[in-house]
N, C-alpha and C positions, 0 to 999 in steps of 0.2 A: 173323312180325313179329317175332319173337325179335332175330332177325340188325336188324328197320331200331330196333329199338326201342333194343334195344344204341348201333346209330349213333346213333342222337337224341339220346339219352344223352351218346354220345362225344360229339355234335356238341355238343350244351347244353354240356358242360362243357369244351367248347373255348371257344364264347363265352362262357362266366363265366368259365374264366380267360381270354381274351384279353381281358374290361370291367376284371379284378381287375388283369391286369397295366397294361393301359388305364392304371387309377386311379390305382394302382400308381407309373406312370412320368408323372403330371397330378400327382401329390400330390412325388415327388423333383425335377421340373421345379418346382416352386412354394416348397417348401427352398429348392434352389438360386440360384431367384429371392431368398429370406426374405433364405441367408443371403450372396448376393453381394452384396446392398441393404444388410446390414448391417455387410459388407466395407468395401464404401463408405464408409459413416456411419462405420466405426473410423478408416478411412485419413481421411480426410473431418476425426475429431477428431485424428486425432495429427499431423494435418498444421497444424491450425490450435494442436495444442498447440507445434507445434516453430516456428512462424510465433511465436508469444505466450512462447514460451523466450527467441527468436529477439527480438526487438524488446525484451522486458523485456532480455535483455543487450546488446542496445546500450545501448538508453535509461541505463544500467546504467553504461557506459562513457563514454557520453559525458557522465553525472554525475560519474563518476572524474574524467574528463582537465578538466570544467572548477571540478572544486573542484585539480584537480591543476594546474591557474591560475593560481587565486585562492592557492591558498598555494603557487606560486614568484614570483607576482608580491609576496605579502607577504613574503616573506620578500628580495626584494629592496630591496623598500622599506624593512623594517628596519635592511639590510644600510646603502642605502645613508644612512638614519636614525644611524645605529652611526657611519658615517664623515663623517657632517657632525660627530656629535658629539664624535670624536676630533682634528677639523684648529680645533672651536671652541677646545675646552681647551688646543689646541697654541698655538692663537692668543695664547689667553688669557692660557700658561704664558711664550708667550716676550715679551707685551705688559707682565709681571709682573717677567721676569728683568729686561727694560729699563729697570723705572722701578728695579727694588731696584736695577742697578748705575747707573742716574743716580746714586739719596740714594745710595749708598756712596761715588759721588766727587766727592756734592756733600756731605757729612759731611769725609770724605778732604781737600778741599782746607777748608774750616774749620777740620779741627783743623790743619792746613801752619799756615792763617795765625793761629789762635789761638797755636799750639808758637812759630814768629816776633816775634807780639808781646810772647808770657812771654817771649820770649828776649832780646827788646831791652827788656824791660823791667827783669828782673836787669842787665844789662845796665848800660844806665842808671843802675839804681840803684847798682849796683857802683862804677860811675863817677862818680856822684855820693857816696859814703860815702867811695873814693876818691880825689875833691875836698876832701871836709869834712874828711878823715885830714889830709890835708897841707898841710889849711887850718890846720884846731886845730895839727896838727906849727910848724908856723913860730910862730903866735900861741904858746905855751910855749915852744919857745926865742925870740921874741925876748921875751913877759914872762921869761925868765930871762933874761937878756941886761940886761933893767930892773934886775930885782931883785939881779943883781950888782953893777951898775953904782950903783944903789943902796945899797947893802953899800960897797960898795967907798970910794964917796965919804964916810961917816958916819966 
């Protein structure tokens, strides 16, 4: 019986070992399944994080493009406004120059007319004075002649 008992013990031990190994295999399968699920969950979370980062990056890029476009439009409007202001200033300055030239020409013409009038007035006064001097000299000569005649007659 000793041989059978040892065989039974050996068989029992083999069955227990088999059950233990099967339990360990089952536990390992469960662990592998749990790890696979956890890995898939981590993978999904990483994919979601990548998608969220990509979406955030795309959104930021769109916002930056929009901001860039708005700033470009504002800059262009500012340049156009500056050009318009410069053109208005140039036109205004040109108009003022034309007016000032016209005023200068009118003043020059007026000055020339007044000079001519003054010259005519001076020449007329000189002519009148010369005529009066001639007449006075003629009168003096005539009076002298008269006085001389009267003195001779006496």
